[in-house]
N, C-alpha and C positions, 0 to 999 in steps of 0.2 A: 725882311718882311716877305710873307707868302700869302697868296690867296689861292683858293681852289674852288672850282665850280664843276658840276657834272650833270649830265642829262642823258637819258635813254633815247636812241634813235632807232626807228623801226626797219633798219636794213642791216645786212651782214657786215662784218668788219672789212671785207675786201671793197665793197661798194662805199662804205663810210670813209675808208682810206682815200679813195679817189676824190670824194667830196672835200676832204680836209686838205689834200695836197695839190690838186690840179688848180692852176690859177683861175680858170674860168669859173669853177665852182667856188673857190675860196672867196672870190669877190662877191658872190651872191649871198654869203652868210657873214662875212667879216669885213674885208677891205673893199668897200663898195665902189671906190673910184678906180680900182684895178689892182692886180697883183702879178708880180713876176717872181717865180720861185725856181731856182736851180736846185733841184731836189737831190743833192749830194752833200755829205758833211763838208762844211766850209763854203758851200754854195751861197751865192748872193740872193737876197730877197729885196724887193721894193714893194711896199704896200702903200696904197693911196686912198685918201678920203677927200671928196670935194671940199668939205668944210674945214679940214685939218691940214691938208697938204700931203706930201710924200715922206715916208719914213723908211730908212734902210735897216736891214737886219741881215743876219748870217745864219744859215742852216747849221745846227749843231748835231742833231740826232736824226737818223733815218732808219727805222726798223719797219719795213713794209708790213702794213696790216696791223701794226701794234703801237708804234710810237714815233712822233714827229716833234722835233724841238727846234726852236730858233731863238736867237738873242738879238734884242734891239741894239742898234748902234747909235752913237759911238760907245765904245767900251767904257766902263763895265755896265752895259745895259742889262735890263731885266731879262731873265730867261723864261720863255714860254714853252711848256711841254704839253703836248696833246697825246693822251694815252687812250687806246681803244681796247675794250675788253668784251669778248664775245659773250652774248647772253642768249637765252633760248630763242627769242624772237627778234633779235637785233643786236645792237652794240651799245655799251655804256661808254660815253665819251667824257673824259675828265680833262679839264684844262687847269694847269697849275702855272701861275706866274710868280716868280720869286726874284728877289734882289731889291734894288732901289726903286720903289714904286712911288710916284709923285702923290697919288691919291688912291689908296687901296680900295676904298669903298666904290669909287667911280670905276676903277678897273674891274672889280668883281661884278658890278652891275652891267658893264659893257660885255663881259664874257657871258653872263646869264642871258642877256638879250641875243647875243650872237649864237649861242648854243640853241636857243629856241628857234632861230631862223634856220640853223643847220638841221634840226629835227623836221621842220616844215619842208625843207629842200629834200631831205631823205625820203619823206613821205611822197613827194612828187615823183621821185625816181623809182619807186617800188614797182616791180612788174605786176601786171594784172590789174 
């Protein structure tokens, strides 16, 4: 099973990369209870939500400014890939989650909502 959501954010890929991978920013648009991210392939992640608890993951892909991927644990958890594509006035962000998804529709809705929050956050960080 695979789901994919995408949204334009109004900042360049370098700034978008920081919003997507820095724990303090990541928690503002996705893991609202906190995030720990060791940003190297094989690095540990811990994502928290007050209402859902803490979930471990492992960093799978790190291509600065282009692609970040992590796998939910325990194995074989779903793989989440966040791809950034430069656009004229910002960045197209695509999230693809594949593997064993408990509820694809709920996952897709959650990523849509999170991407909307990411776009809002990016707008707040724009210079000027």
